[in-house]
FIVEXPA-894980 format. One record per residue (C-alpha): z, y, x negated. Coordinates in steps of 0.02 Angstrom, whole numbers, plus 50000, padded with zeros to 5 digits. Example, Ala and Ser with C-alpha at 12.3 -4.5 7.8 and 13.67 -1.06 7.14 Angstrom:
BEGIN
+-------+-------+-------+
|    pz |    py |    px |
+-------+-------+-------+
| 50390 | 49775 | 49385 |
| 50357 | 49947 | 49316 |
+-------+-------+-------+
# end
This chain:
BEGIN
+-------+-------+-------+
|    pz |    py |    px |
+-------+-------+-------+
| 49999 | 50001 | 49999 |
| 49952 | 50172 | 49935 |
| 50112 | 50276 | 49908 |
| 50121 | 50460 | 49958 |
| 50170 | 50605 | 49843 |
| 50323 | 50694 | 49910 |
| 50344 | 50881 | 49921 |
| 50507 | 50925 | 50003 |
| 50495 | 50853 | 50181 |
| 50301 | 50840 | 50168 |
| 50216 | 50682 | 50120 |
| 50035 | 50673 | 50056 |
| 49912 | 50531 | 50035 |
| 49745 | 50559 | 49945 |
| 49604 | 50430 | 49958 |
| 49444 | 50448 | 49861 |
| 49298 | 50395 | 49971 |
| 49112 | 50365 | 49956 |
| 48992 | 50377 | 49808 |
| 49045 | 50559 | 49778 |
| 49226 | 50511 | 49773 |
| 49278 | 50643 | 49898 |
| 49466 | 50649 | 49935 |
| 49514 | 50613 | 50115 |
| 49691 | 50685 | 50133 |
| 49828 | 50636 | 50252 |
| 49977 | 50755 | 50267 |
| 50133 | 50719 | 50368 |
| 50311 | 50787 | 50393 |
| 50471 | 50689 | 50392 |
| 50454 | 50650 | 50579 |
| 50294 | 50548 | 50549 |
| 50166 | 50666 | 50626 |
| 50025 | 50747 | 50531 |
| 49841 | 50788 | 50510 |
| 49695 | 50707 | 50418 |
| 49585 | 50813 | 50312 |
| 49401 | 50784 | 50265 |
| 49367 | 50605 | 50309 |
| 49211 | 50596 | 50200 |
| 49164 | 50410 | 50199 |
| 49238 | 50237 | 50208 |
| 49309 | 50251 | 50383 |
| 49389 | 50078 | 50382 |
| 49487 | 50120 | 50220 |
| 49544 | 50286 | 50296 |
| 49604 | 50199 | 50456 |
| 49691 | 50065 | 50354 |
| 49786 | 50204 | 50257 |
| 49840 | 50285 | 50418 |
| 49899 | 50119 | 50489 |
| 49994 | 50077 | 50328 |
| 50074 | 50248 | 50320 |
| 50139 | 50243 | 50498 |
| 50085 | 50420 | 50524 |
| 50035 | 50482 | 50698 |
| 49879 | 50587 | 50666 |
| 49864 | 50739 | 50784 |
| 49694 | 50800 | 50731 |
| 49557 | 50803 | 50597 |
| 49550 | 50969 | 50499 |
| 49396 | 51005 | 50396 |
| 49399 | 51122 | 50245 |
| 49210 | 51139 | 50258 |
| 49057 | 51042 | 50314 |
| 48964 | 50977 | 50164 |
| 48908 | 50797 | 50205 |
| 49023 | 50713 | 50082 |
| 49173 | 50788 | 50177 |
| 49119 | 50738 | 50355 |
| 49034 | 50567 | 50339 |
| 49176 | 50472 | 50423 |
| 49223 | 50602 | 50552 |
| 49140 | 50517 | 50700 |
| 49210 | 50340 | 50680 |
| 49384 | 50403 | 50633 |
| 49396 | 50525 | 50780 |
| 49337 | 50389 | 50901 |
| 49465 | 50267 | 50827 |
| 49609 | 50387 | 50832 |
| 49555 | 50486 | 50987 |
| 49594 | 50652 | 50910 |
| 49506 | 50820 | 50906 |
| 49411 | 50895 | 50761 |
| 49429 | 51073 | 50696 |
| 49299 | 51170 | 50591 |
| 49272 | 51351 | 50546 |
| 49123 | 51413 | 50648 |
| 49035 | 51485 | 50496 |
| 49009 | 51307 | 50435 |
| 48928 | 51243 | 50596 |
| 48751 | 51253 | 50520 |
| 48806 | 51145 | 50372 |
| 48891 | 51023 | 50491 |
| 48731 | 51000 | 50590 |
| 48634 | 50971 | 50427 |
| 48744 | 50829 | 50372 |
| 48620 | 50682 | 50395 |
| 48477 | 50786 | 50316 |
| 48587 | 50832 | 50166 |
| 48641 | 50653 | 50140 |
| 48461 | 50597 | 50156 |
| 48416 | 50699 | 50002 |
| 48532 | 50587 | 49904 |
| 48464 | 50431 | 49992 |
| 48637 | 50400 | 50059 |
| 48679 | 50331 | 50232 |
| 48762 | 50447 | 50351 |
| 48834 | 50448 | 50529 |
| 48801 | 50621 | 50603 |
| 48961 | 50672 | 50695 |
| 48963 | 50753 | 50863 |
| 49009 | 50936 | 50875 |
| 49188 | 50993 | 50826 |
| 49309 | 51011 | 50966 |
| 49390 | 51175 | 50909 |
| 49361 | 51318 | 50786 |
| 49470 | 51370 | 50641 |
| 49517 | 51554 | 50613 |
| 49609 | 51648 | 50474 |
| 49801 | 51627 | 50484 |
| 49787 | 51495 | 50624 |
| 49936 | 51377 | 50620 |
| 49936 | 51193 | 50655 |
| 50096 | 51098 | 50700 |
| 50132 | 50915 | 50708 |
| 50317 | 50873 | 50724 |
| 50406 | 50962 | 50583 |
| 50243 | 50992 | 50485 |
| 50168 | 51165 | 50493 |
| 50006 | 51217 | 50410 |
| 49922 | 51387 | 50399 |
| 49734 | 51408 | 50376 |
| 49665 | 51532 | 50251 |
| 49480 | 51577 | 50237 |
| 49407 | 51547 | 50063 |
| 49218 | 51571 | 50073 |
| 49113 | 51542 | 49921 |
| 49082 | 51356 | 49904 |
| 49033 | 51363 | 50086 |
| 49029 | 51507 | 50210 |
| 49164 | 51437 | 50321 |
| 49273 | 51357 | 50191 |
| 49458 | 51358 | 50225 |
| 49612 | 51293 | 50140 |
| 49775 | 51242 | 50224 |
| 49950 | 51289 | 50163 |
| 50091 | 51172 | 50208 |
| 50267 | 51244 | 50222 |
| 50395 | 51133 | 50132 |
| 50586 | 51139 | 50124 |
| 50575 | 51179 | 49939 |
| 50499 | 51314 | 49829 |
| 50338 | 51215 | 49795 |
| 50216 | 51230 | 49940 |
| 50062 | 51123 | 49959 |
| 49881 | 51182 | 49979 |
| 49742 | 51068 | 50037 |
| 49610 | 51155 | 49935 |
| 49446 | 51066 | 49980 |
| 49313 | 51117 | 49854 |
| 49384 | 51282 | 49797 |
| 49496 | 51238 | 49649 |
| 49500 | 51081 | 49545 |
| 49593 | 51020 | 49396 |
| 49508 | 51123 | 49259 |
| 49370 | 51186 | 49371 |
| 49320 | 51279 | 49527 |
| 49201 | 51246 | 49670 |
| 49016 | 51258 | 49634 |
| 48915 | 51392 | 49726 |
| 48735 | 51329 | 49699 |
| 48735 | 51224 | 49859 |
| 48674 | 51280 | 50030 |
| 48788 | 51418 | 50093 |
| 48865 | 51451 | 49919 |
| 48905 | 51629 | 49866 |
| 48971 | 51656 | 49691 |
| 49032 | 51835 | 49726 |
| 49129 | 51773 | 49876 |
| 49202 | 51630 | 49772 |
| 49269 | 51758 | 49647 |
| 49346 | 51862 | 49783 |
| 49424 | 51709 | 49865 |
| 49502 | 51650 | 49701 |
| 49570 | 51826 | 49658 |
| 49642 | 51864 | 49832 |
| 49690 | 51690 | 49900 |
| 49720 | 51574 | 49752 |
| 49788 | 51667 | 49604 |
| 49927 | 51754 | 49704 |
| 50002 | 51584 | 49753 |
| 50168 | 51533 | 49668 |
| 50146 | 51430 | 49509 |
| 50244 | 51285 | 49588 |
| 50114 | 51264 | 49729 |
| 50039 | 51091 | 49724 |
| 49851 | 51086 | 49745 |
| 49762 | 50941 | 49831 |
| 49574 | 50962 | 49788 |
| 49427 | 50887 | 49875 |
| 49381 | 50787 | 49717 |
| 49481 | 50730 | 49572 |
| 49673 | 50727 | 49534 |
| 49801 | 50840 | 49608 |
| 49861 | 50990 | 49506 |
| 49969 | 51147 | 49524 |
| 49930 | 51332 | 49531 |
| 50038 | 51360 | 49374 |
| 49941 | 51229 | 49275 |
| 49772 | 51301 | 49325 |
| 49824 | 51478 | 49299 |
| 49875 | 51431 | 49120 |
| 49732 | 51312 | 49075 |
| 49580 | 51329 | 49193 |
| 49446 | 51420 | 49100 |
| 49372 | 51491 | 49254 |
| 49536 | 51566 | 49311 |
| 49577 | 51630 | 49137 |
| 49407 | 51717 | 49135 |
| 49440 | 51793 | 49301 |
| 49613 | 51854 | 49246 |
| 49542 | 51932 | 49089 |
| 49399 | 52019 | 49185 |
| 49522 | 52097 | 49308 |
| 49658 | 52143 | 49188 |
| 49705 | 52328 | 49176 |
| 49592 | 52422 | 49056 |
| 49457 | 52291 | 49066 |
| 49286 | 52363 | 49098 |
| 49187 | 52274 | 49235 |
+-------+-------+-------+
# end
């Protein structure tokens, strides 16, 4: 059984899925209720993880709609009978899922339309778990991250494809915007406390403090915006 990481009263499971090894993330509070993020592929493995965890999933929250993050949405939503949330700016990407996967010659189940929209500062509650959505466009026009409140000083951010261990989200895919990515990192990511745990859409977990100190992209941004630095 895959064991969760523990952040105060919040428990987190991360499961790499599909050929692009996209992380499907399950987040729950101490009362056993939670949300599933970005079920990208391998629906049966995701459902097995949920069964083994004992978590009651109240909904599927999508950080964005690139095909590798939504490939298992339809079978998982049908199995769990839960709604799906997506930022409206990513609806065009969502509808292009099958076509995008086809360019990689990958099989894909096009999901039905999301049930609800996500907006800036929207909160999501399941038992004693509370999450807040923050818009971070750049990698995709409707990209959002979700901040989980914990009972300690280290919060948790489900970061999607904005910040990785040692890297940041690419902006050369459909809907990408490098200037928006820079603004997002400067205004939404760098101000977070160092102890914040980061759950990225690909690769291992990290912390804001580690990335602030070692991530070459964030170091370059910090240097370029330091007082007295010419733009």
